[in-house]
Every structure is written in C-alpha cells, then in structure tokens.
C-alpha positions as a printed NumPy array, in Angstrom:
array([[  0.   ,   0.   ,   0.   ],
       [  1.351,   3.396,  -0.981],
       [  1.052,   6.246,   1.559],
       [ -1.809,   8.572,   0.673],
       [ -3.375,   5.982,  -1.656],
       [ -6.214,   3.831,  -0.351],
       [ -9.913,   3.442,   0.264],
       [-12.292,   6.33 ,   0.788],
       [-13.883,   6.906,   4.169],
       [-17.511,   7.735,   3.388],
       [-19.715,   9.762,   5.775],
       [-22.667,   7.684,   6.941],
       [-24.9  ,  10.691,   7.541],
       [-25.216,  11.655,   3.847],
       [-27.418,   9.146,   1.981],
       [-26.595,   9.001,  -1.722],
       [-23.377,  10.98 ,  -1.322],
       [-21.113,   8.025,  -2.116],
       [-23.046,   7.102,  -5.252],
       [-23.056,  10.671,  -6.55 ],
       [-19.349,  11.151,  -5.915],
       [-18.402,   7.856,  -7.569],
       [-20.521,   8.747, -10.621],
       [-18.871,  12.166, -10.821],
       [-15.417,  10.65 , -10.357],
       [-16.064,   8.192, -13.196],
       [-17.149,  11.051, -15.467],
       [-14.028,  13.046, -14.55 ],
       [-11.772,  10.063, -15.203],
       [-13.3  ,   9.72 , -18.675],
       [-12.828,  13.435, -19.29 ],
       [ -9.265,  13.265, -17.953],
       [ -8.484,  10.416, -20.337],
       [ -9.879,  12.494, -23.181],
       [ -7.694,  15.457, -22.225],
       [ -4.638,  13.192, -22.087],
       [ -5.503,  11.79 , -25.523],
       [ -5.374,  15.369, -26.836],
       [ -2.114,  16.227, -25.083],
       [ -0.314,  13.182, -26.52 ],
       [ -0.631,  14.143, -30.241],
       [  0.54 ,  17.667, -29.385],
       [  3.791,  15.967, -28.365],
       [  3.861,  13.848, -31.571],
       [  2.854,  10.769, -29.579],
       [ -0.015,   8.287, -30.108],
       [ -3.337,   9.272, -28.56 ],
       [ -3.164,   6.348, -26.125],
       [  0.401,   7.114, -24.976],
       [ -0.662,   7.917, -21.407],
       [ -3.238,   5.124, -21.038],
       [ -0.875,   2.471, -19.562],
       [  0.181,   4.897, -16.828],
       [ -3.402,   5.636, -15.82 ],
       [ -4.718,   2.164, -15.057],
       [ -5.496,   2.271, -11.31 ],
       [ -4.676,   6.001, -11.245],
       [ -4.307,   8.315,  -8.282],
       [ -7.366,  10.557,  -8.109],
       [ -8.473,  13.153,  -5.585],
       [-11.852,  14.872,  -5.748],
       [-12.356,  17.87 ,  -3.463],
       [-15.538,  19.816,  -2.722],
       [-14.446,  23.272,  -1.61 ],
       [-16.498,  26.019,   0.006],
       [-14.679,  29.253,   0.775],
       [-16.523,  31.771,   2.984],
       [-16.649,  35.417,   1.919],
       [-13.994,  37.796,   3.155],
       [-14.874,  40.326,   5.826],
       [-16.314,  43.572,   4.557],
       [-13.136,  45.482,   5.407],
       [-10.793,  42.933,   3.801],
       [ -8.25 ,  44.425,   1.359],
       [ -9.106,  44.099,  -2.32 ],
       [ -5.941,  42.072,  -2.849],
       [ -6.652,  39.66 ,   0.026],
       [ -5.592,  36.141,  -1.017],
       [ -8.072,  33.317,  -0.589],
       [ -5.64 ,  30.631,  -1.76 ],
       [ -1.948,  31.374,  -2.141],
       [ -0.07 ,  31.036,  -5.413],
       [  0.819,  27.41 ,  -6.124],
       [  1.102,  24.745,  -8.786],
       [ -0.601,  21.363,  -8.664],
       [  1.612,  18.345,  -8.082],
       [  0.22 ,  15.727, -10.428],
       [ -0.656,  15.153, -14.075],
       [ -3.769,  17.16 , -14.93 ],
       [ -6.42 ,  18.927, -12.857],
       [-10.009,  19.481, -13.978],
       [-11.644,  22.32 , -12.061],
       [-15.329,  23.207, -11.932],
       [-15.945,  26.633, -10.435],
       [-19.067,  28.638,  -9.69 ],
       [-19.849,  32.056, -11.138],
       [-18.209,  34.038,  -8.346],
       [-14.736,  34.313,  -9.879],
       [-11.472,  35.034,  -8.1  ],
       [ -9.276,  32.396,  -9.732],
       [ -6.174,  33.883, -11.376],
       [ -3.474,  32.232, -13.49 ],
       [  0.047,  33.547, -14.08 ],
       [  1.083,  33.662, -17.725],
       [  4.577,  33.237, -19.171],
       [  5.182,  36.985, -18.841],
       [  4.633,  36.745, -15.092],
       [  1.311,  38.59 , -15.251],
       [ -1.733,  37.467, -13.271],
       [ -4.843,  37.102, -15.439],
       [ -8.361,  36.268, -14.313],
       [ -9.765,  32.847, -15.165],
       [-13.246,  34.251, -15.631],
       [-15.882,  31.548, -15.061],
       [-17.518,  30.286, -18.25 ],
       [-20.75 ,  28.329, -17.672],
       [-20.567,  24.662, -18.617],
       [-16.76 ,  24.525, -18.821],
       [-13.816,  23.282, -16.771],
       [-10.475,  24.914, -16.103],
       [ -7.669,  22.487, -17.04 ],
       [ -4.361,  22.788, -15.19 ],
       [ -1.165,  20.902, -15.966],
       [  0.723,  19.771, -12.875],
       [  4.342,  19.408, -11.828],
       [  4.433,  15.761, -12.85 ],
       [  3.457,  16.651, -16.417],
       [  6.214,  19.256, -16.452],
       [  8.706,  16.617, -15.308],
       [  7.389,  14.14 , -17.886],
       [  7.937,  16.597, -20.751],
       [ 11.305,  17.93 , -19.515],
       [  9.71 ,  21.34 , -18.938],
       [  8.342,  21.549, -22.481],
       [  4.933,  21.898, -20.835],
       [  4.851,  23.879, -17.589],
       [  2.682,  23.457, -14.542],
       [  0.747,  26.696, -14.311],
       [  0.916,  28.877, -11.205],
       [ -2.513,  29.93 ,  -9.937],
       [ -4.154,  31.567,  -6.932],
       [ -7.518,  32.82 ,  -5.658],
       [ -8.026,  36.481,  -4.806],
       [-10.745,  38.244,  -2.868],
       [-13.715,  39.151,  -5.007],
       [-14.608,  42.376,  -3.23 ],
       [-18.059,  42.602,  -4.758],
       [-19.123,  39.206,  -3.449],
       [-20.634,  38.549,  -0.055],
       [-21.341,  34.859,  -0.425],
       [-19.531,  31.541,  -0.356],
       [-17.313,  30.54 ,  -3.257],
       [-17.58 ,  26.926,  -4.43 ],
       [-15.133,  24.962,  -6.563],
       [-14.645,  21.271,  -7.334],
       [-11.104,  20.297,  -8.381],
       [-10.374,  16.784,  -9.658],
       [ -6.69 ,  15.851,  -9.523],
       [ -5.761,  13.084, -11.982],
       [ -2.372,  11.384, -11.846],
       [ -0.781,   8.062, -12.876],
       [ -0.761,   5.059, -10.561],
       [  1.935,   5.361,  -7.854],
       [  4.168,   2.634,  -9.354],
       [  4.228,   4.166, -12.859],
       [  7.756,   5.157, -13.866],
       [  7.905,   8.762, -15.034],
       [ 10.792,   9.608, -17.345],
       [ 11.225,  12.011, -20.221],
       [  8.828,  11.25 , -23.051],
       [ 10.696,  10.246, -26.233],
       [  9.664,  13.318, -28.229],
       [ 10.503,  15.836, -25.482],
       [ 14.306,  15.564, -25.586],
       [ 17.011,  15.695, -28.214],
       [ 20.671,  16.575, -28.79 ],
       [ 20.078,  20.187, -27.813],
       [ 17.509,  19.366, -25.136],
       [ 18.728,  16.613, -22.787],
       [ 16.342,  15.211, -20.169],
       [ 17.401,  16.824, -16.876],
       [ 14.849,  15.231, -14.55 ],
       [ 15.869,  11.842, -13.179],
       [ 13.362,   9.024, -13.705],
       [ 11.135,   8.291, -10.712],
       [  7.794,   6.711,  -9.952],
       [  4.662,   8.83 ,  -9.656],
       [  4.554,   7.837,  -5.976],
       [  8.12 ,   9.015,  -5.417],
       [  7.307,  12.312,  -7.119],
       [  4.312,  12.83 ,  -4.829],
       [  6.369,  11.99 ,  -1.73 ],
       [  9.032,  14.489,  -2.805],
       [  6.407,  17.205,  -3.224],
       [  5.158,  16.465,   0.291],
       [  8.687,  16.82 ,   1.62 ],
       [  9.228,  20.117,  -0.193],
       [  5.931,  21.534,   1.037],
       [  5.68 ,  20.148,   4.568],
       [  9.145,  18.834,   5.429],
       [  8.049,  15.189,   5.483],
       [  6.271,  12.588,   3.393],
       [  2.534,  11.793,   3.484],
       [  1.675,  10.352,   6.882],
       [ -1.919,   9.301,   6.296],
       [ -3.752,   7.164,   3.774],
       [ -6.16 ,   9.57 ,   2.126],
       [ -8.983,   9.066,  -0.343],
       [ -7.977,   8.219,  -3.876],
       [-10.534,   5.937,  -5.435]])
C-alpha cells in the first residue's frame, strides 16, 4: 500500500453521497483520459500514450467552500496562495463568483473568468517533469472578489498516474540540444518528494484516492 493511496472513508450521515461522488469521479476520469488523448498528439505521440500509466490512477476529488472575506478585507486579500498542482492534470469546476487567477509566461496574473458549462484544465508538476519542462505546470491563486458577499464553491479533480508508474522524459521531449534533466522516478516518489518540499516530510496518512 502506498502512503496517501487507499480506500475512501464515506460519511454515513449523507445518503446518496457516495453514489453521486463515484458517478462524478467516473465522469471526470473519462474526461481526464480524453484530455490526455489530446495532449499526446501535441507531443507527436499516439493518442493512447498515457493510457498504460493511468490504469489504477491516483485521483483526488475535493468539494471546496470558501466563505466570503470580511467587509473590510483588502481588495488584494488572497483566498488561496499562489501554487502549482503536483500531479498530471487537474479538472476544475468553479461557480460564477470568480477570483481564480493564473500567471502567464510573462509573469502577469490574469483572471480565469468563469464560463458556464466549462472546466479549467491545469497541468501539474508531474506533467512538467514528464515533458522535460516543455509543458509547464501553471501557477494559480484565488483572490478576494470584493463585490461578493457569499460563499465561493469549486470542485477540483486531480488526476495522476498510478503510484508505481515510472515517469521519465517522453521520447519526443528531448534531443541533442535538449537533454532530459529530470531523473526518472515513480509517480509515488514524485508525490512523496512534493510532500517533503511543502511540509518537510512525506505523506503520513492514507487519504482518499478511489
């Protein structure tokens, strides 16, 4: 058993919650596979290049509710600090409140304005490692929406390869003038390293993943 990878612990006081979450997770896995099948050809790879890495994947589905800031909170008050995601791809559903910002290659923060019926797709640190930095994990944050006085809801789905999958530079992402500079590792080792960088130690608990 890999740390942080195990069975869900379902609340008994919410009838139907488990069934709804498993249905949503299945839909997100299918969408994640579709996104990966589009990324692969952009790297001159077969559409199913990522499929073997994503059997028994690591998935995390979070239901987030952020309360409104106090009325006297500064306009630039941060709701979630700037960060990148650790894994492969993230599919984010957000409500109409706004506040999500993404940093572009020029270092400028731009608003990810909510568009009804769409998801925000983030690439994570593992995808950056996989492509030898050809694709970058995008820095993002959440700022105070000063006009809002209600809760902000978002539903991120983090989709990564199974922990034992070996992650090394994809064959089309390196060449004579672009050597692979990330050492091969498993997806589980990558996740443990990100825990150490962020918290000073590896994952200590076995959280929900499937």
